[in-house]
N, C-alpha and C positions, 0 to 999 in steps of 0.2 A: 513458573511456566506449567500451560493447560494440561494434561494429560489428558490424550486424545488418541483412539485405538482406530485404525481401520478394521472392520470387521472379516471380510471376507478378502481372497484374493483377487487381485485388480487384474483385467482383462481389456473393459476402457477404464479412465481418467474418476469414474462417477460410478463407478464400481463400488457398494461397499458405505457408502459416504449416508449421509441421512441432511443433511444440510452443504448443499454450494454456497458461496457468499461471496461476493464481484465485487470490486474496485468498481471504480465507475470511468475517471477521465481515461482514454484511451483501452478501454474494455469494450464497454459498450457500445460509448460514443465516443467523438473526437471533437471540440466544442458546439454547437447545439443538435448535431449532426449522427444517427447513429452510425456503428461502422459496419459496415456488411456484415453479414451473416450471424450479429449478436444477438439480435432481438428472436431471430427463428431459432437457435440453437439456445439463449434462457426458457426462451417458451417452451419446448420440447422438455428441457431438465424440468420447469415445474409440474410436468403434468405429473411427474412422482416424484418429485424432494421439496423440501421445503426451500425455496433460493431467500436470500436478504442481498444486501447493498450497503458498502460499506463505503464510508466517503470520508479524509481528509477537509474535505473544502468546504469553509465553515461559514462562507459567505450565504451558504440559502436554508429554508429549513426542509425539514424532510419531508413534509408539506410539497413545498416545490419542485422538490426532487422530484417525489414521488408524479408528479404532473409530469412533469419533463418526460420522465419514462413511462406512463402511460403513453402521453402525445408520440413518439415511437413504437408502441405498439404493444411496450408488456403490459402485462395484470399489476399490481404495485399500491400496496397500502401509505398509508406513511411510516406505518408499524414494522415495517421493512424495511427501512433505510434508516441503516445505524452512520452515525455522524460525528467527529473529532468532537465537537460541541456537546453532545450527547454526554461520552467518556468525561470530557474536561467536566463537567455538571461536577459527575461522582466521584472525581476525585475533591473539586472545591467543599464540598458535602461533606466528607471528611477532613480539609482544610482551614474552614470558618465559622464563623457562627451562622447558624437558619436566622432566615431572616435579615444579617446582613447587608451594607452596603458594598458593591461591587464595581472597579474601576474598568469596563471593558474596552478592550480595543477589538474593532470588526464589527461585523454587518449583522443584516438581522435574525442569521441562521445562531447566530454564537447568545444576541439579547433575549433572544424567544427562550435558550433553555433556562438561559437564567432564571428570569422572570417568570419562566415554568416550573421551575424549581423553590421559586419561593424568596428569591433571593433581590436588592433593589439595585438596581442598573444608577452607575454614574460616568457622566466622564469627563468630572474632576477627581486633582488630585486634592486637592481645595477641599472633598467632603469627605476626608479622609477616610477612606475604606480600607475593608478588612482585608483586601487579595486586589489582584489584578489577574485577568483573561484576558489573553488576547490569542483573535485568531486574523483570516486571512478576510480582505476583504480590499477591490477593487478601491474604493474611496480612503484608506487606509495612508495619511502625511505624516509629516513632519509635527506638526501642532498633536496627534495620536498618539504616536511614539514621546516624545516630552512628556505629555499628562503620565505614561504609562513610567517614564524615567522617577521623576517626581515624586510622586509615587513609590517608588522601590526606595530611589537613595531618602527619602523623609522620614521612614519609617525603620533604618536600617542603626545599626549603633556600630561598637565594640565589640557590643558584648551576640549581637543577635545579626542576622543576616535581611532581617524585617519581614514583612506582611507574604505571604505564599505568592509565587505568580508560579502561571499555569498556562501553557501554549498549548492550542488545540491540536497542532502538528508543526513540524519543521523543515518542509519539502523545501530544498531549494530553488525548486521552478514549479510553474503549471502552463499546463500546455490548454491555451487558447486556440478561438478562429484562426488568427491569424499569427502564429507558432507559439513557440517556447518565451514565459514573462516570467518575471521572478517572482514564488512563493513566500508562503508565510515564514520559513526561515529565515530569508532575508531580513527581514522586518522584525523579528524575532533574536537575527545577530546584532543589526543597532540597537535596539534595547540592551541587549546583553553587552556591548560597549562602552554605555551609558553609566550602569548600574555594575559591572565588574562579577555577576552571577548567573546561573543557568537558570533556564525556568522546570518545571515539573510537566513532561509530553505525553499528550494523552491518545495525540494518533499513534499513526504508524510511522515509521517501525517498534514504537511503545507495545509494549499488551496492553492495555486497560483499552482500548477502543476492540479489539479481540475479544477480553473479556467478558465486555458491554455483550456484543455480536452472539455469542457462544451463550450466555447465560438467558438473554433472549427469548431466542431460537431455541433451548432447549438442550441441543446439538449434543452426538456424545462422539460423529464423526465426521467432522465441518470438514471442507474443502475449498480452498481462499483461491483466487484465482485473478493476478493485479497483471501490470502492465512493467512495473519497474522494484530492480533487482533492492535499491539501496533502500527503498520503504514496502514496498507488499511482499517481497518473500521473506525479506531478512523479516520485519514484524512478524508472519505467518510463523517462520521456524522458531523464531523464539517465543511465541504464545504454542508450540509445539502440533501444530495445525499444516498437517500436505498443503505445496501449493503448486498450483499451474502459471508457468511463466506465457503470456504470449504476446506473439512478437506484433499487435496489433498499436500501440502507443513508445512511451519514451523507450525502453529498452529492447535492442533489436540481435540481432545476432553476434555482431563484436563483443558485445557487454555479457552475453551471456559464457561468450567461451573467456572471459577472462573474469566470470563470477568466481568470488573469492565463498569459501568453505560454510557461511555465515549466511549466504546470500544465494543457496543454488537450488532452483526448486526440483517439486518429485518431476514435474511434466513439460515440456518444452512442447506448447502448440504455436501454428502458425496461427490463426484464426479457431476463434471458437465452436466452428462444424465439427473438428478435431475431439471436442468432448466427449463428440459417441461414438465415435470409431473407435478400435481396436488398439490399444496401447503398445507397440512393440517393446520387444525383452532385448537389456544388454548384453551382448557374448563380450566375451572376454580371451585371447588367446593364453596358450601355457603363459611366458611369458609373461602377461600383463602386458607387452607393448602395442598391442589391435584390440581396437575396438568395434566391432560389428553389430548394425542395425539393420533389420530387414534388407543386407544385399551393400547396404554403405557399408565401407570398413577405412577406418581413418589408423595411423599410426604414430605414435615418436621414436625416430632414430635418430641418436644423438640433442641436438638442437631443436629436429628439424621438424615439427607436423606433417605426414607426407596424404594426401588420397590415393589410399589403394585402391577402393574402388566406389563411385562416386553411389553403385544401388539406381534406385531411378530419380537422383540428382537434387530432390527435395529434403525435407524436413527432419527425413532419418540419415541424414548425412551431415544435419548442424551434430544432430542428438550424437551420433556416434564420435565427434570431434569433440565436442562437450564434454565424455562419457570420457575417451582417454586421459584429456587435459584434466579435468578435475584428478582423475583415480592418481593421476603421475605425479601428486601432489609441489608442484613446478608450478613457480607465478609466471603468468604469461608473458610477462616481458622477458625472459631466458627462454621463450622461446622464436622458431619463427615461423608462423602462423600463414596459411597460404591467403591469400584475396580471396579466392574460388569462397573459400567457408563461408564469410562472412556479405560480399559482394550481395549472391544472388537472395537474402533475405533482408 
């Protein structure tokens, strides 16, 4: 785990940090279009902070990602973009001989990083690769997964699992313009079924991609923004980085209420404009049964989660509900949660 700490008391989520790290899909954009308010908020943050972008998507190069972000109105250099292929290459360099032949399952983003690191890319198991690296591309099909399986199985024996297998990420889904589609995790699972072992994983929720970002930007007190509990928030928590869950992507209020202890964010925002707003404190009643955030109060009585006061009826109501449910130590399935707490968000 990275040892990172905030330097001073928080008033807004950005106070006391030196580097802001943002996920892309569901945070900055959905499909090709920017999420309303995201570009303006990130540009404002960039006036006083270093802003970097982290993506598990292995299908594009850092340059193509930077160009996309610039087209949306952000000022971004390729070096501001940290990709899961870049983190995968760090793992590869430690696991395979320099300059050796590597079987790649994936697109240009992955091929580009592996070749820049001096490795020779092949698509065939018959070339006797020293490692397999797997990442997402919409063009990946059965023939590519089969070659990875052939290479991994051919190198295995009773004494060794075989050559290294590195996955850029294991996201089960990926948001695209038409909706939610299968992600790299589903493709990795297909190979896993054929070879009977699991890969090393570079991207979120594993730590290597966060280590890559912290090292590159020299961060001492970073903050990470994501839209998914199971990859973004879990990964940041594992890396010791405070995390923001913004409700503009995959996970919304219902998932936030049900978040387990390892996947809970430090901050809960409706949109990125709230990065620049005061973040209210949560107070608890003496018996610990009621949580209040800026006039919004929620309590647990028996198995029932009850709204005591809606306050302004906005995000603070959800913050209070999350606080009391999380602090109770009880699983969400053992509680009766009113629909009002998650439908409005």
